[in-house]
C-alpha positions, 0 to 999 in steps of 0.5 A: 790298598785292599790288595796290598793289605791282603798281601801283608796279611798273607805274609804275616800269617805265613811268617807266624805259622812258619816260625817254629820251623825257622827256629828249629832249622835256622839258615840250614832250612835254605841249604839242606836237602833232607826233608823229614820234619816229622822224623826223629831228628826233625830235619828240614831243608828246602834246597833240593825242592827249590832247585827242582822248582827253578829247573821246572820253571826254566824248562817251561820258559825255554819252551813257552817264550819262543812259542809265545813270541811266534804266536803273538806275532802271527796273531797281530801281523800275519793272521787275517783280520777276520780271524784275529779276534777268534785266535785271541779268544782261543789263547785266553780260553787256554789260560782258563783251563784248570791246571788239573786238566793239564796235569791229567792230560800230561800224565795220561797222554803226553808223558808216553811221547815225552819218555820216547823223546827223553830216551832219544836224547839220552842215547844221542846227546848224552855228551851234554850233562843235562841229557845224561842219565844214570838209570834209563827211567824217564817218567816223572822227570823234571823235563816232563813236568817242564813241558806240561807247565810250558803249555800252561804258561804259554797263554799268559805270555802270549796275551801280554806280548800280543798286547804290547806288540799291538801298540807299536806306533803305526807311523813307525811301521808305515815308515819302515814299509815305505822305505822298502822293508819287508813285513818281517823286516818291519817286525824285526826293526820296529815291533820287536824292539818296541815290544822288548819290555813286553817280552821280558814282562810276559816271560816273568809273569809266566815265570811266576805262574810256573814257580807256583804251579801245583796240581799239574806238577804233583800229578806228573813228577816222582818226588825226590829230595836230592839235587841232580843235573840229569833233567831227563831222569825220573825224579823231581820236585817243587815247593807247591807240589810238596805242600799239596802232597804232604799237607794232609799228613803233616803234624802240627808240631813241625810238619805244618810249620815246615810246609808253611816255611816252604810256602813263605819262601815260594811266596817271597820269590813269586812276589819278587818275580811278579813285582819285577814283571809289573814294573817292566810291563809298565815301562814296556814302551820302548819308543814314543812313536813318530809325531806326524 
């Protein structure tokens, strides 16, 4: 009850603080791409920022989910019993690393290699629209930000998936092996179908983390306020990083209410994602096992 009360209080605070921005912009706040709350015309639009937020989160999940599934299966099914506890602790430790460390590492080390990958993709796979670039500038792109965020999302997804995979009924495992299935055959026919809810739930929990990531994205991206299909080209944005970068300089008349409105939008999206993930994880048991 205390948690629910806290969520309601946060939501009411954001609604009250963002009211002037919604009164000024109306529904254009969700469809416009111009962001000048403290300009002469007070133009507010979160469409481009929300677009890049979704793009970065999608890139992060496309990379993190397959790696998380493989990691969870390796820890549960293939790793020696003596090393499983250490590997599990290592995954949990990765989740505890501050996001600013990931951001600094991504900016100072990883980005140089990702820029080379972006250049190769642009030269050899430009027939795919998302890999096409108008200007050969690749630093600070949505792709770079998505890769960095994927490293932060992976431990969360792995922890949820590993826990669900470990609860697959032993009787069904043994029955599959007794019928002549290989270990991979047992995993494919028993563990993965049983843990499908855990895969979806872990992915959605990771999506919630990716949508709200702030410091790491703010350090890596080059902020822009337009929608573009070119994911490798320099320029991206996110709601969380927008708030972090502009809150200190925003005016109290329209700047802060506009940022509060952006925060409210992200708050609602993140709540929806996390509630859906909780419901899926709660129903992740796809089979009741075999009673012997």
